[in-house]
N, C-alpha and C positions, 0 to 999 in steps of 0.2 A: 380363738381370730376374731380380728374385730371386720366386722361387713366390709369395711371399707380397704381391709387389706386383701379380702379377697379379691375385691375389684381390683386393685393396684396388678394382683397377681396375675389378674385374665390373658389371656395372651390376643390382646386387643387387635384390628387387622389394621396393618400397617395403612389402610387408605384413609382411616377415621381420625379424626381430630386427638382422641385420645392415643391414635397410636403411632403421634405425631411427637409426646410430649416426652421429655425422660421422668423416668421412676419417681423423683422428690418432685417434680409440677402436676406429676397425674396424684399422686396422692394426696397433694395439699386442694386439687379441682375438686376431688372426688367429697370433701367435707364442707364446699362451701351449696348455699343452698338450702332448698325442701325438699326432699326424696318424695315422691309422689306416683302410684303405681296406675293404669287405665287398661279396662277389661277391652277386647277385639272389638274393633268395630267403632270404638270412642273417639271422640273428635280430640285432639290434645292442643292443636292451635286453630283459630277460625279464621278464614278469610276476612277482609274488612276491618277485624278486630284490632284497636290502637295501646292493644297491649305495649308493656317495652320489655320482658324480658325474654328471656330465651331458656330452650331445653336440653338439657344432656342425655344423650339417650344412653340407660346404663345396661339394659336388656331389651330384648326384641327388637320387631318391624317396624315400622311406622314408610309408607306412602304420604307425599307432598302431590294433592289436587289441584287445578284452578279450576275455576267454574266462570265462565262468559254471560255476558246478559242473554244472550241465546238459549239458555241451558245446557249448555256444550262442556262437560266436565272432561278435561285432561291431566295428564299421569302427569307429572313435571320430573318427580326421582324418586326415591326407595332410596330409603336414611335407617340405618343398623345403629347395634349397640354401638359406643363408641361417636356418634355422630352428633353434631349440634344441630338446630333444627333452631329456626327463629329470629336468627341474627341479623338477618338486613333489614327486615323492619324495625330492628330495635337501632341498630348503628345508624338506620336512616332519619328515624324517626313519623316512620307512614306507616301507615296500614296493612295489616298481615295482606298479605298477594299471594297466599293461597292458602289451603287448609289443610292439616297435616292430623292424617289418621291413625291408628292404631290398626297394625294386622295381624297383631297377635299377642297375648299378653307383654305388657311394655311397664317396664318404670325409668325412671326420668329422675333428674334435679333439676327444679325450677330455681334458676340462677338470677337477679335483676340487673339488669345493664350497668350500673352503677357499679355493682358488685363486682362484675367481668371487667368493668375498666381498670376498674382498681386491681386485680388480679394481676392483668396484663401489663400493667405498668412494675409490676415486682418481678415477674415471669418474662424478660424479654422470648426468650425460646416460646412460650404461650402465644406469643404476639407471631412470632413465623410464622407460625404453626396456624394461628388464623390465616396471616396472608397465601399463606399455601395453600388451604383448604378453599381459600375463594377462589383463585386464581383456577385452581381445580377443575372446580365448578364454572366456572368460564369458559374454561377448555371447553370443558363435554356439551356447552350451549352452542358455543363455537361450532363444533365439530358438527353440529347435529345438524345447524343451520348450512354448510358447506354441503356434505351428506345428499341434504335436500336438492341441490341442483349439480352433486356429482355422478351420482349412485344411483341405479336401479330399486327399486323396491327391497329386491330378492338382497342384497348388499346390504344396504340401508338397514333393513331389519337383521341379516347378520352380524353387523357393526354393532347393534344396540346388543345382541346377545354377549357378543363376545365380553364387551368392554363388562357388560354384568357380571360376568361369572370371574370375569377378573380380580371383583370389586367382593364379591360376594359367593362363588359356588363353593361345595362343599364335597372332597372325592367322591365318587360314589360307591357302594358295596361291594358292588360287583364289578368293578374297575379293575385296570392294570394300571391307573395315574393317568394317562390322559382323557379319562372318564371323569364327568363331574354332575353335578345336579345343581341348579340354578343356583337354590339357595332363597331364594324370593318366591313368595307365592304370587305370580302375576295373570289373569284373564289373558287372554286375546285380545280383546279391548283394550284395555291398558298398556300390553306390547306395540301395539300401532298407535296410541298417544306418544309412547318413546320415542318410535320410528318417523312420525309424521306422518304417517300412511292412514288410509283409509281403511276399516274393519275388514272388509270384503279382500280389499288387495292384502294387506297383512296373512289374513286367514289362506290367501293363493301362496302367500312367501312365505309361509310356517310352515306349509304342504310341500314346499318344492326340496326347501331345507331338510326336512325330512325323508323325503325319495333321494337326496343326494348322500344318504347316510348319516350327516353331522349335525343331527338331533332329532332323538326322540320326545315323544310327546303322552301325557297323560292326564286328566284331568287337576286341570290349572297348575303341572308340573313339568318342566324341560329338563330332559339331562341331553345334555353337550357328550356326543357320544364320541371324539378326538379335538381336543380343545387345540393342539400345536390347530389342525385342519382347518378348524373352524376359524383361531385366527388368520389361517394365510388369506382363505378364501374371504375373509370380509376385513383385509388388506388393514389389520389393525398390528399393530406396534407393541413390544413389550410393554413400556411405559404405559400406566389404566389412568387418565383421563379425571375418574369418575370421582 
């Protein structure tokens, strides 16, 4: 079996770009561009760079980080296998707005913008998937802006954890179906960035969620103890905008 066939038959999460495509479209896309591998902590894309390619992540997890002139780094998003990264700068023909860093061993396909545009023209379902993906990411950003004014710090952090769990969580091996591991490795500082909280506020909020029995913590690992209860506490509906 060819490597591309293995990837086509992979169970891509439905929240990802590849997970939204028809099998035939997905198979052709996975032959586009050039395969490349990155070790952990390597930058895949650099903020400010003016390159015009996108990356299709085929395995591993990456983080999107934006740096301010003051030196403050903010985690903007987490992306997994099946996701596209770098599409915003490529479509806009503007410098990269963030740095994409490998959290683990990562494989991807480098696809030049012209090749992607040709592919999207031939495959309307891929064009729709791009639009759905961009809308979902805008919805996520809008929700974070609303959360900043509408909810207290603990609820804001709970909402981020709930939506991340909907996109990335894996069932906990010792669970009964309601318990899951977050699925991505995040520091408390990174969680604070996603929720728009100061680090000490995020630490207190995470401790409060732990005291409520909604989450458990270990080194860089978070387990959701009861997903339905966390979703209810966080006031998150079933559809995930991430």
